[in-house]
C-alpha positions, 0 to 999 in steps of 0.5 A: 529249320525253326526259323524257316518254319516261323518266318512272316509272309514273303514280300517278293517271289522266291523261285528257288524256295523249291530246290531242284531235284539235283540240289536236294538229293545228290546223284549218288544217293539216288543211284543207291536208292535205285539199286537198293529198291530194285533188289528189295522189290525183286527179293520180296517177289522171289521170296514170297513167290505170289501168284499172278492175281495176288502179286497184282493186288499187292503191287496195286495196294502198295501203289495206293499207299505211295500215292496217298503220301506222294500226292500231298506235297504239291501246289494243290496240297499247299493251296488246300492247306492255305485254305483249310488251315489258315485263320478265317478273315473277319470279312469272309462270310460264314463261320468255321474252324480249321478242323471243320474245314478239314472235315469238309475237304475230306468229305468232298474228296472222298465223295468224288474219289471213291466213285472214280476208283469204283468206276476204274475198277468196273471198267477193268472188270469189263475187259478182264481176260482180254490180256493174260494176268502175267502179261498185264503184271509184266507190263505194269511192272515195266511202266512202274520201273520207268516212272520210278526212274522218271521221279528220280530224274533219270529219264523224262516221260509224259505226265498228262494232267489238267493244270488247274486249281479252284478259281480264285474268285470262288476262294474269295467270294464263298464261305471257307467251308464251301471252298474246302468242300469244293477243293476236295471234290475237284481233287478227288478224281485226280484227273481234273487237276495237277497230278503231282506223282507218277504213282497216281498213273500206276494206281489207275492202271493197277486198279483197272488190271485188278478189275475190282470196284471195291478195291478201287473205291477203297484205294481212292478213298485212301488217297483222298484221306492222304491228301488231307495230310498237309492241312492236318500238319498245318493245323498242328503247326499253327496251333503250336505257334508256327506261321503258315508261310513258314510251314508252306516254305518248309513243305516246298523243301520237303517236296523233293525228298518225298519225290525221291522216296516215291521214285524208289518205291515205284522202282521197288514195286516195279521190280516186284511185279516183273519178277513175280510175273516171270 
């Protein structure tokens, strides 16, 4: 792993650097995770016996935490790390440091993410009562279970998203701190860029089901801060003498393992919601 984290920039494309899910995590391991997660989620619901609204809130908060972790290991997360943590080239305008750029990125992400969460919660509040809480929780749990299996590679479900990133010409022509801020603002809402994890869809549905603008803003802020994790780790890694290419390569390998854990977490949350609704 030390060699992987220290290698120089690759001169040729290596498409296999990000392994397939099947190669990264054996089928038997994923099967065990599904069973264990399902039992754990159902057991927690049976033990706690939460009421419908409390169970919905608990499931949504759990999904927010999962999204904050899972949204990191993606094309967007690695691109942001490359912009924020990489040393500034002398020819680029402006003066900045990686830590300052990370701050600007977080600010941009929260500035658009928090209002998005509040808006989703507000829209949910407007239609609150149209669907009984029990049925909403049951439907949410079923979707969570399905997308957990999707993350674990057992089924294939639609994952609508806008496949784009910050235009390259802006990265090269603007001061690095402005690029970091814009990247954050673009990523914050989630709807206008790559959506790496299915947990994001469950977060949006859950916030709408709860119908709380405050909870929506808080959870989307959590996700915005979570998206800063790759850049923060990259800064720590490079300050310790490691290389950015090595860091990005290692994160591509970690990506599939995070995806597996995300799928297991969604299965657990789905089982929790279904049992709590019954």
